[in-house]
N, C-alpha and C positions, 0 to 999 in steps of 0.2 A: 488379440489383434496385433497387427504391425502398424504402428503410428509414426508418421513422419512429422516431427515437431520442428517448426520453423520460427525463428525470431531474429530481430535485428538489433537486439539490446547488447551493449558491451559494458554498461555501468555496473558497479558493485553496490547496489542499493536495494530498496524494496522491490524493484523490478526483478532483480536477480533472485530474491527470495521466492517470489511467485513462480518464476520459471523453474528453479531447481526443485521446489516442492511439488509442483504439478508433474514434472517428469518422474520424480521419485515415487509419487503416489500411483501413477499409471503403471510403473514397473512393479510396484508392490502388489498391484492387483493381477499381475501375471502377464501383462502386455509387453511386447517388444517396442522400444522407442528409439528411433534414430534422430539425432539432433542435427539440424543444419543451422548454423549461426556464424556471425563474424569471427568469433573465437572458437577454435576447435574444442577447447576444454576450459570452461569457466571455473570449475571447481568451487570450493567454498573458501571463505576467508573473512577478512574484515569487511563489515558492512558500513555503508554511509558514504563511500567514496564515489568518485566519478571517473570519467575517462578524459584525461587531459588533452590527448591529441585531437579528439573530436571537437572539444571547445576551442582549441587553438585554430583548427582548420576553419571552424565556423566564424571565428573572429577575423580571420585573414581574408576570407572571400566575400564578394558582394552577395547579399542574401539571395538574389535570383539565381546566381551561379550555384550556390550551395544547395538550393532546393531542386534545381535541375539534376545535380549530382545525386541527390537522394532518390529521385525518380529513376535515374539511369542505373542505380544500384539494383533495382528490381530485376534488370536483365542479368546481372552478375549472380544474384540470389537464385533466379530461375534456373540458370545453368547448373548451379550447385544442387538445387532440389531435384532436377531431372537426373543428374549423375547419381545421386543417392537413391532415387526411386528405381533406377535400372538395376542397381545392386540389391536393394533392400526389399523391393516389391511390396510397398505398403498397402494397407487396406483403407487408410484415411490420412488426411492432412490436418494438423492442428497448428494454427498460426497465431502468434501474438501480434495484434494490429499495431502498425506504426505508420506515420504519415508518409505518403508517396510510395508505400510498399505494396506492390501488386503481384509479387512473385508467387504467392500461394494461389491466387486466383488464376494466374497463367498456367501453373502446374495442374491445378484441378481440371481446367478445361482440356489440357493436353492428355491427361491420364484418365479422365472420367471418374475421379475419386471424390468422395464427400469432403468438403472443406468446412472446418469449424474455425471461427474467427473470434478470438478473445479480445474484448475491447475494454480498456481500462480508463480511457479518457476521450472526449471529443476533441481531437488534436487540432483541427482547424480553428475551433473557438479558442482553445487553450493557447496556441501559439500566436493567434492574432492579438491576444491580450498581453502576452508576456514575451520575453526574449526578443524584443524589438519588432515584433509583428512578422507578418508574411509578405514577401514581395510578390508572389504569384498566388494570390488567394483564390482566384477563380480556378486555377489548375489544381490547387490543394483541395478545394471543395469537390471538384470532379473526381479526383483520385479517392477521396474518402468515401464518397457515394458509390463509386465503382466497386471498391473493396467490400463495403458493407452489403450492398445489394447482391453482389455476386456469390457470397458465402451461403452454404446450405443451412448453417446455423450461426447466429451471432450471439456471443455470450458477454453482455455488458455486466459490470460488477454491481450495479445498483439499478433499481427501477427508475430512478431519476435519469440515469445515463441511457436507459432503454428508450426514454422519450426522445432523446437526441437521435438515436438509431432509427426510431419509427419515423421521425421527421424527414428522413432521407428516402422514405418510400419502402422500407423493408417491411414485409408482411409480419403481422404480430405473431403468427404461428412459427416464424423462423427466429424469433427473439426469445432467449432463455436467460433470465437473470441468475448469475452464479456469483455471489459475493466472495471476497477473499476469505481464506480459511486459516487454520492453524494446524500444526503438527503436534499432537498431544505428546508424542514420545519425546520431542525436543524439550518439553517443559516438565516432564514427569519427575525429574530428579531435582527440581528447584528446591532450595532450602525453605524452611519455615520463615515467616516474616521476622520472627525474633532472631533467628540465626542469621538471616540475611542482613539485618540491621547491625548485628554485632560484628560481622565481617567487614562492614563498611564504616564502623565507628559511629553509627547513628542511633545508638541505644537511647531510648527515652524521647525520641523525636517523632513528630507527626510528619511523615515523609510525603511530600508532594512530588510525584514522579511524572516525567515526560520522556518518551523514547523517540529516537529518529533524528533526522537532519533538520535542526531548528532554524526557521527563517523568520523574517520580521512579521509576516502576516499570521504566524501561529499565535501571537498574543502572549508569549511567555513573559514579556516585559510587564504586562498587567499583573501577573502573579507576583513578580518581584515587588512591584509597587504596593500590592495588597499586603505582603508580608511586613512591610514597614509601617502599615497603618495601625492606629491605636486598637482596633478591634481584632486584629490577628493574634492568635496565640504565639507566645514568644518561643515556643519549642518547635515551630514549623521549620522544615528544611527542604529546599528545592534540590532534587536530584535529576539532572538531565543526562540520560543514557544515550550519548551520541555527541555530535558536534554540529557545526553549522556556521553560516556566514555572519550571524549576529552574536556569536559567542562572546567576542571581545566587548561588544556593546553591553551585553547583559552583565558580564563580569564587572565592567566599569560602573554600571548602574548599581549593582549590589554594593560595591565599595563606597560609592557616593552616599548610599542610604545606610551605611554601617552594617551591611548584611554579608560582607565578604566571607565570613566563616559559616554562613548558612545557605550558601549556594555552591553546588558541586557539579562540574561537567566531567564526565568520564573520558570524553574524546571518543574517536572511532574505536570500537572494540569488536572482537570476534563474535559472530552470532552465538556461539556456544556460551558466551559469558552473559548474554542478555537476560536469561531467566533468573539468574542469581541476583541481578540488580533489580529487576521488576518485582521480585518477591519482597523487596524491602518497602515497596510503596504502600502507603495508607490511603492516599487519594491519587487516582490515575487521571492525568490531565489530558483533555482534548479541547483546548480553549477555543479553537477555530477549526474549520474544515472546508475543503473544496466542496462545492455543493453537489457534485456528482460522484464523489470518491467513496471507496470502501476502504477505510484506513487499516493498514496492517497492524499499527500499534494498538488499535482498539481490540483486535483479536488476541493480542498478547495480554492486554489488561484483563479481558474476560476469562481466558483460560486459567489464569492464576487467581481468579476470584478477587478482583480489586474494585473498590468503590469508584465509579467513573463519574467525572463531571464533564459535560459536553453541551454544545448548543443544540436547541431543539430544531434541527434542520430535517427536512424530509428524508434525505439519504441516511442519516444516522438513526432516525426513527424506524427505519426498516429493521434495525437490530436492537435499538435501545428503547426502553419504556420508562418514562419518568416515575421515579419512586419505586421501581421494581428492580432494575439492574443498573440504574444510573440516576443522577440528579441532572435534569436538563434545564437550561436557562434560555431566556429569550435574547438572542444575540443583538437585537435592535434596541433593547431597553438599556439605558445607561445604568451602570452599576449592578446589573443582574448577575454577571459572572462573579463579582466580588461578594455579593450577598449570599449567593448559593455556595460559594467556597467557604465562607465563614460558617454557614450552617453546618456544612459537612465536617469541617475541622473541629467544631465544638461538640459534636454528637457522636460518640463512639458507637452507641447502639445502632444508629442509622448507618454508619459505615459498615458495620458487621452485617446488617440485613441486606444492604445493597451488594456487598461482596458475595453473599450466598446467591443472590439473584444473578449476579454476573457469572458465577461458576456454573450455574444451571443452563445458561444461555447457549453454550457451545453445543451441547447435546440436543437441546430443544429445537434449535434451528439447523442442526447438522453443519456447523461452520468448521469443517475440517477439510484438509486437502484431499484426503481419501474420499470423502463424500463428493467433493467437486469432481474428482477424477471419475468416479462412478457415473455421475450425471453426464459428463462429457462423452465417455465411452458409449453410454446408452444412446446418445444422440448420433453417434457414428454408426449405429446399427449393430454394435457389438455387445457382448455380455460382460457386465462389470464384475 
Protein backbone atom coordinates (compact mmCIF):
# COMPACT_ATOMS: atom_id res chain seq x y z
CA UNK A 1 0.00 0.00 0.00
CA UNK A 2 0.89 3.65 -0.35
CA UNK A 3 0.34 5.38 2.97
CA UNK A 4 0.30 9.15 3.49
CA UNK A 5 1.54 9.66 7.06
CA UNK A 6 0.71 13.03 8.59
CA UNK A 7 1.64 14.58 11.94
CA UNK A 8 2.21 18.00 13.48
CA UNK A 9 4.88 16.97 15.97
CA UNK A 10 8.25 18.69 15.97
CA UNK A 11 9.59 17.66 19.38
CA UNK A 12 12.34 15.10 19.89
CA UNK A 13 10.83 13.05 22.69
CA UNK A 14 8.64 9.99 23.09
CA UNK A 15 6.30 11.32 20.42
CA UNK A 16 9.15 11.23 17.90
CA UNK A 17 9.95 7.64 18.90
CA UNK A 18 6.38 6.56 18.18
CA UNK A 19 6.31 8.37 14.85
CA UNK A 20 9.66 7.08 13.61
CA UNK A 21 9.02 3.51 14.72
CA UNK A 22 5.58 3.29 13.11
CA UNK A 23 6.90 4.68 9.83
CA UNK A 24 9.84 2.28 9.88
CA UNK A 25 7.57 -0.66 10.72
CA UNK A 26 5.18 0.11 7.86
CA UNK A 27 8.10 0.32 5.47
CA UNK A 28 9.58 -2.90 6.85
CA UNK A 29 6.31 -4.61 5.97
CA UNK A 30 6.80 -3.54 2.35
CA UNK A 31 4.52 -0.49 2.22
CA UNK A 32 5.45 2.87 0.75
CA UNK A 33 5.13 5.74 3.22
CA UNK A 34 5.18 9.45 2.38
CA UNK A 35 5.54 11.70 5.44
CA UNK A 36 3.94 15.14 5.62
CA UNK A 37 5.09 17.01 8.72
CA UNK A 38 6.35 20.40 9.98
CA UNK A 39 9.95 19.28 9.50
CA UNK A 40 10.85 17.56 6.26
CA UNK A 41 13.33 15.19 7.88
CA UNK A 42 13.23 14.66 11.63
CA UNK A 43 15.87 11.96 11.60
CA UNK A 44 17.02 10.30 14.76
CA UNK A 45 19.07 11.70 17.56
CA UNK A 46 18.98 12.73 21.16
CA UNK A 47 15.70 12.02 22.86
CA UNK A 48 14.00 13.99 25.61
CA UNK A 49 14.32 17.48 24.16
CA UNK A 50 11.63 19.88 23.05
CA UNK A 51 11.15 22.56 20.44
CA UNK A 52 12.19 25.90 21.87
CA UNK A 53 10.64 28.11 19.22
CA UNK A 54 7.20 26.58 19.77
CA UNK A 55 7.35 27.23 23.51
CA UNK A 56 8.61 30.78 22.97
CA UNK A 57 5.82 31.53 20.51
CA UNK A 58 3.23 30.10 22.87
CA UNK A 59 4.57 32.24 25.72
CA UNK A 60 4.54 35.42 23.62
CA UNK A 61 1.01 35.19 22.26
CA UNK A 62 -2.37 35.40 24.00
CA UNK A 63 -3.74 31.89 24.40
CA UNK A 64 -6.72 32.52 22.15
CA UNK A 65 -4.48 33.80 19.35
CA UNK A 66 -2.16 30.81 19.63
CA UNK A 67 -5.11 28.39 19.52
CA UNK A 68 -6.55 30.08 16.45
CA UNK A 69 -3.14 29.77 14.81
CA UNK A 70 -3.19 26.05 15.58
CA UNK A 71 -6.55 25.74 13.86
CA UNK A 72 -5.39 27.85 10.92
CA UNK A 73 -2.38 25.55 10.52
CA UNK A 74 -4.85 22.89 9.38
CA UNK A 75 -5.19 24.82 6.11
CA UNK A 76 -1.41 24.89 5.66
CA UNK A 77 -1.17 21.17 6.40
CA UNK A 78 -4.13 20.42 4.11
CA UNK A 79 -2.40 22.10 1.18
CA UNK A 80 0.76 20.09 1.91
CA UNK A 81 -1.24 16.86 2.12
CA UNK A 82 -3.02 17.55 -1.16
CA UNK A 83 0.25 18.37 -2.93
CA UNK A 84 1.79 15.13 -1.64
CA UNK A 85 -1.31 13.15 -2.60
CA UNK A 86 -1.26 14.41 -6.18
CA UNK A 87 2.28 13.15 -6.61
CA UNK A 88 2.18 10.07 -4.36
CA UNK A 89 -1.34 8.75 -5.11
CA UNK A 90 -1.85 7.19 -1.67
CA UNK A 91 -4.26 4.39 -0.77
CA UNK A 92 -4.87 5.65 2.78
CA UNK A 93 -4.05 8.43 5.25
CA UNK A 94 -2.59 7.79 8.70
CA UNK A 95 -2.58 10.80 11.02
CA UNK A 96 -1.28 11.34 14.53
CA UNK A 97 -3.97 13.34 16.30
CA UNK A 98 -3.20 16.80 17.61
CA UNK A 99 -5.55 19.44 18.95
CA UNK A 100 -7.12 21.74 16.34
CA UNK A 101 -5.61 19.59 13.56
CA UNK A 102 -8.26 18.81 10.93
CA UNK A 103 -6.06 18.52 7.85
CA UNK A 104 -6.30 14.73 7.60
CA UNK A 105 -10.09 14.84 7.78
CA UNK A 106 -10.23 17.54 5.10
CA UNK A 107 -7.93 15.53 2.82
CA UNK A 108 -9.91 12.33 3.43
CA UNK A 109 -13.11 14.01 2.32
CA UNK A 110 -11.50 15.54 -0.75
CA UNK A 111 -9.68 12.39 -1.83
CA UNK A 112 -12.21 9.76 -0.72
CA UNK A 113 -9.51 7.79 1.13
CA UNK A 114 -9.72 5.90 4.44
CA UNK A 115 -8.34 7.89 7.41
CA UNK A 116 -6.80 6.23 10.45
CA UNK A 117 -6.37 8.56 13.43
CA UNK A 118 -3.86 7.61 16.11
CA UNK A 119 -4.85 9.13 19.48
CA UNK A 120 -2.34 9.28 22.31
CA UNK A 121 -4.16 11.63 24.68
CA UNK A 122 -7.51 13.41 25.17
CA UNK A 123 -5.93 16.77 24.46
CA UNK A 124 -8.87 18.99 25.39
CA UNK A 125 -8.90 17.47 28.87
CA UNK A 126 -5.11 17.42 29.10
CA UNK A 127 -4.56 21.01 28.02
CA UNK A 128 -7.47 22.24 30.14
CA UNK A 129 -5.67 20.92 33.21
CA UNK A 130 -2.09 21.84 32.26
CA UNK A 131 -0.12 24.54 30.46
CA UNK A 132 -2.39 27.32 31.66
CA UNK A 133 -5.59 25.84 30.27
CA UNK A 134 -7.47 26.55 27.04
CA UNK A 135 -8.87 29.95 26.08
CA UNK A 136 -11.19 28.55 23.40
CA UNK A 137 -12.34 25.37 25.10
CA UNK A 138 -15.64 25.11 23.23
CA UNK A 139 -13.82 25.42 19.91
CA UNK A 140 -11.26 22.84 21.06
CA UNK A 141 -14.01 20.39 22.01
CA UNK A 142 -15.67 20.90 18.65
CA UNK A 143 -12.38 20.28 16.79
CA UNK A 144 -11.55 17.19 18.86
CA UNK A 145 -14.98 15.67 18.29
CA UNK A 146 -14.91 16.57 14.60
CA UNK A 147 -11.56 14.83 14.09
CA UNK A 148 -12.45 11.73 16.10
CA UNK A 149 -15.91 11.21 14.62
CA UNK A 150 -14.68 11.87 11.09
CA UNK A 151 -12.00 9.18 11.02
CA UNK A 152 -12.71 5.74 9.58
CA UNK A 153 -10.77 4.19 12.46
CA UNK A 154 -9.61 5.77 15.71
CA UNK A 155 -6.60 4.13 17.37
CA UNK A 156 -6.34 5.06 21.08
CA UNK A 157 -3.33 3.65 22.93
CA UNK A 158 -5.34 2.29 25.89
CA UNK A 159 -8.85 1.08 26.61
CA UNK A 160 -9.12 3.89 29.17
CA UNK A 161 -8.45 6.41 26.40
CA UNK A 162 -10.94 4.57 24.19
CA UNK A 163 -13.66 5.58 26.67
CA UNK A 164 -12.80 9.25 26.04
CA UNK A 165 -13.16 8.61 22.31
CA UNK A 166 -16.45 6.78 22.76
CA UNK A 167 -17.81 9.68 24.84
CA UNK A 168 -17.59 11.88 21.74
CA UNK A 169 -20.00 9.62 19.93
CA UNK A 170 -17.52 7.54 17.94
CA UNK A 171 -19.09 4.10 17.26
CA UNK A 172 -17.40 1.26 19.11
CA UNK A 173 -16.71 -0.63 15.87
CA UNK A 174 -14.50 2.24 14.68
CA UNK A 175 -12.37 2.26 17.85
CA UNK A 176 -9.34 -0.05 17.91
CA UNK A 177 -6.97 0.00 20.90
CA UNK A 178 -3.33 -0.27 19.82
CA UNK A 179 -0.88 0.31 22.72
CA UNK A 180 2.63 1.59 22.29
CA UNK A 181 5.17 -1.00 21.25
CA UNK A 182 8.85 -1.78 21.10
CA UNK A 183 11.41 -2.44 18.41
CA UNK A 184 13.06 -5.69 19.48
CA UNK A 185 16.00 -5.12 17.13
CA UNK A 186 16.84 -1.87 18.92
CA UNK A 187 17.32 -3.80 22.18
CA UNK A 188 18.73 -7.06 20.79
CA UNK A 189 22.35 -6.17 21.50
CA UNK A 190 21.89 -4.75 25.00
CA UNK A 191 24.61 -6.00 27.39
CA UNK A 192 23.90 -8.38 30.23
CA UNK A 193 22.95 -6.75 33.56
CA UNK A 194 26.38 -7.60 34.97
CA UNK A 195 28.19 -6.05 32.01
CA UNK A 196 25.90 -3.02 31.96
CA UNK A 197 26.54 -2.36 35.65
CA UNK A 198 30.29 -2.75 35.16
CA UNK A 199 30.29 -0.18 32.34
CA UNK A 200 28.49 2.29 34.58
CA UNK A 201 30.54 1.58 37.69
CA UNK A 202 27.54 0.16 39.54
CA UNK A 203 28.83 -3.32 40.41
CA UNK A 204 27.28 -4.75 43.55
CA UNK A 205 24.42 -2.23 43.59
CA UNK A 206 20.69 -2.83 43.43
CA UNK A 207 19.91 -0.40 40.63
CA UNK A 208 16.58 1.39 40.69
CA UNK A 209 16.03 2.71 37.19
CA UNK A 210 13.81 5.32 35.55
CA UNK A 211 13.86 6.41 31.90
CA UNK A 212 12.45 9.54 30.33
CA UNK A 213 11.88 13.21 31.00
CA UNK A 214 11.32 13.27 34.76
CA UNK A 215 8.76 15.75 36.12
CA UNK A 216 7.51 16.45 39.64
CA UNK A 217 4.39 14.30 39.27
CA UNK A 218 6.45 11.20 38.45
CA UNK A 219 7.17 10.74 42.16
CA UNK A 220 10.90 10.08 41.84
CA UNK A 221 11.41 12.25 44.95
CA UNK A 222 9.63 9.52 46.92
CA UNK A 223 12.21 7.02 45.72
CA UNK A 224 15.04 9.24 46.97
CA UNK A 225 13.34 9.67 50.35
CA UNK A 226 12.86 5.92 50.64
CA UNK A 227 16.54 5.27 49.88
CA UNK A 228 17.40 7.36 52.96
CA UNK A 229 14.98 5.45 55.20
CA UNK A 230 16.22 2.85 57.75
CA UNK A 231 14.56 -0.08 55.94
CA UNK A 232 16.15 0.56 52.54
CA UNK A 233 19.19 -1.52 51.55
CA UNK A 234 22.37 0.54 51.68
CA UNK A 235 23.46 -0.73 48.27
CA UNK A 236 20.55 0.75 46.29
CA UNK A 237 21.42 3.22 43.54
CA UNK A 238 19.00 5.40 41.56
CA UNK A 239 19.80 5.71 37.84
CA UNK A 240 17.70 8.21 35.87
CA UNK A 241 18.20 7.73 32.14
CA UNK A 242 17.20 11.14 30.88
CA UNK A 243 16.73 14.63 32.23
CA UNK A 244 13.86 16.85 33.27
CA UNK A 245 12.76 20.04 35.02
CA UNK A 246 13.09 18.54 38.51
CA UNK A 247 16.62 17.20 38.05
CA UNK A 248 18.21 20.00 40.10
CA UNK A 249 15.67 19.53 42.90
CA UNK A 250 16.25 15.79 43.03
CA UNK A 251 20.01 16.19 43.06
CA UNK A 252 19.72 18.75 45.86
CA UNK A 253 17.42 16.37 47.76
CA UNK A 254 19.98 13.57 47.38
CA UNK A 255 22.78 15.82 48.68
CA UNK A 256 20.65 16.91 51.65
CA UNK A 257 19.97 13.27 52.55
CA UNK A 258 23.59 12.20 52.09
CA UNK A 259 22.82 10.24 48.91
CA UNK A 260 24.69 12.32 46.35
CA UNK A 261 26.90 9.37 45.36
CA UNK A 262 23.88 7.06 45.04
CA UNK A 263 21.85 9.06 42.51
CA UNK A 264 22.91 9.40 38.86
CA UNK A 265 21.30 11.35 36.02
CA UNK A 266 22.60 10.58 32.54
CA UNK A 267 21.10 13.72 31.04
CA UNK A 268 19.63 13.59 27.53
CA UNK A 269 21.26 10.75 25.62
CA UNK A 270 20.95 9.27 22.15
CA UNK A 271 18.25 6.63 21.73
CA UNK A 272 20.88 4.07 20.80
CA UNK A 273 22.41 4.39 24.28
CA UNK A 274 19.19 3.71 26.16
CA UNK A 275 19.28 -0.13 26.04
CA UNK A 276 22.77 -0.29 27.57
CA UNK A 277 21.55 1.78 30.52
CA UNK A 278 18.20 0.05 31.05
CA UNK A 279 20.06 -3.28 31.02
CA UNK A 280 21.65 -2.25 34.34
CA UNK A 281 18.29 -1.93 36.13
CA UNK A 282 17.32 -4.39 38.84
CA UNK A 283 14.05 -2.61 39.55
CA UNK A 284 12.34 -0.58 36.82
CA UNK A 285 10.38 2.35 38.20
CA UNK A 286 6.98 3.60 37.08
CA UNK A 287 6.05 5.41 40.31
CA UNK A 288 3.12 7.30 38.76
CA UNK A 289 1.32 7.41 35.42
CA UNK A 290 -1.12 9.55 33.48
CA UNK A 291 -4.38 7.58 33.78
CA UNK A 292 -4.96 7.13 30.03
CA UNK A 293 -1.35 6.72 28.84
CA UNK A 294 0.57 3.79 27.37
CA UNK A 295 4.09 4.58 28.65
CA UNK A 296 6.95 3.98 26.26
CA UNK A 297 9.30 3.43 29.18
CA UNK A 298 7.20 0.47 30.28
CA UNK A 299 7.81 -1.27 26.94
CA UNK A 300 11.56 -0.70 27.34
CA UNK A 301 11.44 -2.25 30.80
CA UNK A 302 9.48 -5.27 29.60
CA UNK A 303 11.55 -6.04 26.50
CA UNK A 304 14.72 -6.22 28.61
CA UNK A 305 13.06 -8.35 31.27
CA UNK A 306 13.06 -5.98 34.23
CA UNK A 307 11.15 -6.33 37.48
CA UNK A 308 8.64 -3.47 37.29
CA UNK A 309 7.04 -1.55 40.14
CA UNK A 310 3.98 0.50 39.18
CA UNK A 311 0.62 1.73 40.46
CA UNK A 312 -2.39 -0.54 39.95
CA UNK A 313 -4.16 1.82 37.54
CA UNK A 314 -6.58 0.48 34.90
CA UNK A 315 -4.42 1.58 31.95
CA UNK A 316 -1.29 -0.15 33.28
CA UNK A 317 -3.29 -3.26 34.16
CA UNK A 318 -4.03 -3.64 30.45
CA UNK A 319 -0.37 -4.75 30.24
CA UNK A 320 0.76 -5.53 33.79
CA UNK A 321 -0.46 -8.26 36.11
CA UNK A 322 0.46 -8.08 39.79
CA UNK A 323 2.99 -10.68 40.88
CA UNK A 324 3.35 -11.95 37.29
CA UNK A 325 5.28 -9.28 35.39
CA UNK A 326 5.24 -6.50 37.98
CA UNK A 327 4.51 -5.60 41.57
CA UNK A 328 1.58 -3.22 41.63
CA UNK A 329 0.69 -0.91 44.51
CA UNK A 330 -2.38 1.07 45.48
CA UNK A 331 -1.51 4.67 44.64
CA UNK A 332 -4.16 6.00 47.05
CA UNK A 333 -2.70 4.14 50.04
CA UNK A 334 -0.07 6.00 52.03
CA UNK A 335 3.28 4.22 52.03
CA UNK A 336 2.21 1.55 49.53
CA UNK A 337 4.90 2.47 46.99
CA UNK A 338 7.62 2.40 49.63
CA UNK A 339 6.51 -0.92 51.14
CA UNK A 340 6.29 -2.55 47.71
CA UNK A 341 9.70 -1.19 46.73
CA UNK A 342 11.23 -2.51 49.93
CA UNK A 343 9.80 -5.96 49.31
CA UNK A 344 11.18 -6.03 45.80
CA UNK A 345 14.66 -4.79 46.72
CA UNK A 346 15.05 -7.34 49.51
CA UNK A 347 13.90 -10.36 47.48
CA UNK A 348 16.25 -11.37 44.65
CA UNK A 349 14.19 -14.45 43.72
CA UNK A 350 11.05 -12.32 43.36
CA UNK A 351 12.88 -9.89 41.08
CA UNK A 352 14.08 -12.75 38.90
CA UNK A 353 10.59 -14.24 38.61
CA UNK A 354 9.02 -10.92 37.70
CA UNK A 355 11.80 -10.24 35.22
CA UNK A 356 10.97 -13.46 33.37
CA UNK A 357 7.30 -12.57 33.39
CA UNK A 358 8.15 -9.15 31.99
CA UNK A 359 10.26 -10.63 29.19
CA UNK A 360 7.40 -12.94 28.19
CA UNK A 361 4.88 -10.08 28.01
CA UNK A 362 6.02 -8.55 24.72
CA UNK A 363 5.33 -11.70 22.70
CA UNK A 364 2.22 -12.63 24.68
CA UNK A 365 0.54 -9.28 23.96
CA UNK A 366 2.36 -8.60 20.67
CA UNK A 367 3.65 -5.26 21.93
CA UNK A 368 5.87 -4.47 18.94
CA UNK A 369 5.84 -1.69 16.40
CA UNK A 370 5.71 -4.30 13.62
CA UNK A 371 2.61 -5.79 15.22
CA UNK A 372 1.05 -2.34 15.51
CA UNK A 373 1.81 -1.58 11.86
CA UNK A 374 0.21 -4.87 10.77
CA UNK A 375 -2.96 -4.01 12.67
CA UNK A 376 -3.08 -0.49 11.22
CA UNK A 377 -2.53 -1.63 7.64
CA UNK A 378 -5.24 -4.28 8.01
CA UNK A 379 -7.65 -1.55 9.11
CA UNK A 380 -6.77 0.40 5.96
CA UNK A 381 -7.94 -2.58 3.92
CA UNK A 382 -4.43 -3.62 2.94
CA UNK A 383 -2.40 -6.77 3.44
CA UNK A 384 0.06 -6.52 6.32
